[in-house]
N, C-alpha and C positions, 0 to 999 in steps of 0.2 A: 504493499500499499504506499509506502514510502513516509509513513507516519510514525512518529515516535510519541508514545503515550507519556505524558509528563506528569498526569495526576488522576486519580479516581477518586470520585466522591461518592461514599457509601453512607446513605442517611445523612447523619451530620458529621461524619468523619472524612476527613480529606487525607489521603494517602498519597503524598509527593514522592516523585521519583519511584514509582513502584518497580519492583524486580521482576524477573522473568517468570516467577511462580505466583504472582499476584492473581487473584481471582476476580472476574468481573460477573456481578450479579445483576439480575433483572432490576430495571430502574436505577442503576448506578449511572453517573454522569462521567464521561470520558473527556479529559483535556488532552489534546494532543496538537503537535506541531508538524508541518510537512514542508515539502521543498517547492511546491508549486500550487496553482489554484485547482488543479484537479484532485488533490490530496482528499479532499472531503468527499467527493463522488466516489474515490476507491474505498475509502473507510465504509461509507454507507453499503457499497457492494459486498464488502467483505462480511459485515453484520447482518445484511438483508439481502442475500443473494436472489 
C-alpha cells in the first residue's frame, strides 16, 4: 500500500508507533502516512477489497 501506520486509536487509547504485532480491531482508527495521493485508495482497497 506504500502506507506506514503511525498510530492506532482503540476506544480512548492511542497506540503511537505500533509494532508489527499490533492488532487492529473493529472500529479502531488508523493514522497513516504515505508517499503520494493514491495511498488512501490503496489502503481502502486493502481493508475493503
